[in-house]
C-alpha positions as CSV (number, residue, x, y, z in Angstrom):
1,M,88.4,125.9,102.8
2,G,91.6,125.4,104.7
3,Q,95.2,125.3,103.4
4,P,96.3,122.2,101.5
5,L,98.2,119.7,103.6
6,G,101.7,118.8,102.5
7,I,103.1,115.3,102.3
8,G,103.9,114.1,105.8
9,T,101.8,116.8,107.5
10,A,99.7,115.5,110.3
11,A,96.0,115.4,109.4
12,P,93.5,117.3,111.5
13,D,91.4,115.2,113.8
14,F,88.2,113.8,112.3
15,R,85.4,111.4,113.0
16,L,83.4,110.0,110.1
17,A,80.7,107.4,109.5
18,T,82.0,104.4,107.6
19,D,80.7,101.6,105.5
20,G,79.0,99.0,107.6
21,G,77.5,101.5,110.0
22,G,80.6,102.2,112.1
23,T,82.7,105.2,112.7
24,V,86.4,106.0,112.2
25,S,88.6,108.7,113.6
26,L,92.2,109.8,113.3
27,A,92.7,108.6,116.8
28,D,91.9,105.0,115.7
29,F,95.3,105.0,113.9
30,R,97.4,106.5,116.6
31,G,100.9,105.0,116.6
32,R,100.5,103.8,113.0
33,K,101.1,105.4,109.6
34,L,98.0,106.1,107.5
35,V,97.4,106.5,103.8
36,L,94.4,108.8,103.7
37,Y,93.1,109.1,100.2
38,F,90.1,111.0,98.8
39,Y,88.0,110.2,95.8
40,P,85.1,112.2,94.3
41,K,82.5,109.5,93.8
42,A,82.3,105.8,94.4
43,D,82.0,103.5,91.4
44,T,83.3,105.9,88.8
45,P,86.1,104.6,86.6
46,G,89.0,106.6,88.2
47,C,87.9,106.2,91.7
48,T,87.2,102.5,91.2
49,Q,90.7,101.9,89.8
50,E,92.4,103.9,92.6
51,S,90.5,101.9,95.3
52,M,91.2,98.6,93.6
53,D,94.9,99.5,93.4
54,F,95.0,100.3,97.1
55,N,93.1,97.1,97.9
56,R,95.6,95.0,95.8
57,L,98.6,96.7,97.6
58,R,97.0,96.5,101.0
59,P,99.1,93.5,102.1
60,E,102.3,95.4,101.3
61,F,101.1,98.4,103.2
62,E,100.2,96.3,106.2
63,K,103.7,94.7,106.2
64,A,105.1,98.2,106.4
65,G,102.7,99.1,109.3
66,V,100.5,101.4,107.2
67,S,96.7,101.5,107.3
68,I,94.5,102.7,104.4
69,L,91.4,104.8,104.7
70,G,89.4,106.0,101.7
71,V,87.1,109.1,102.0
72,S,84.5,110.6,99.8
73,A,81.3,112.6,100.1
74,D,79.2,109.5,99.2
75,A,76.5,108.4,101.7
76,V,77.3,105.3,103.8
77,K,74.8,103.3,101.7
78,A,76.8,104.1,98.6
79,Q,80.1,103.3,100.4
80,D,78.6,99.9,101.5
81,K,77.6,99.1,97.9
82,F,81.0,100.2,96.5
83,K,83.0,98.2,99.1
84,S,80.9,95.1,98.5
85,K,81.0,95.3,94.7
86,Y,84.8,95.4,94.6
87,D,85.6,93.4,97.7
88,L,87.5,96.3,99.3
89,T,89.2,95.3,102.5
90,F,89.8,98.7,104.2
91,P,87.3,101.2,105.6
92,L,85.6,103.9,103.6
93,G,84.7,107.1,105.3
94,S,81.6,109.1,104.4
95,D,81.7,112.9,104.6
96,P,78.5,114.1,102.8
97,T,78.7,117.5,104.5
98,H,82.4,118.0,103.4
99,E,83.3,119.0,106.9
100,M,86.5,116.9,106.8
101,L,87.0,117.0,103.0
102,E,87.4,120.8,103.0
103,V,89.7,121.2,106.1
């Protein structure tokens, strides 16, 4: 496992599968600020609340030029179900191998 990143530290480059069958990489957000948040498991109480809060505040983040990306070790199928169930409006990255989660 790598060293923890501090607030404002640039994230290491990554490419992840996302809900909906796409992919996302850090380069996709070049020139924008990004809230990159991690959650242990989709559809658990704490993770659901956190994701719903980010979703509710998304318009404010967008006004400030900030994108949101949630990441967990859940498979893409679980991410799809979670996103649909709670009408989440930002991408969810899937890292089942923990390659990115443990950088």
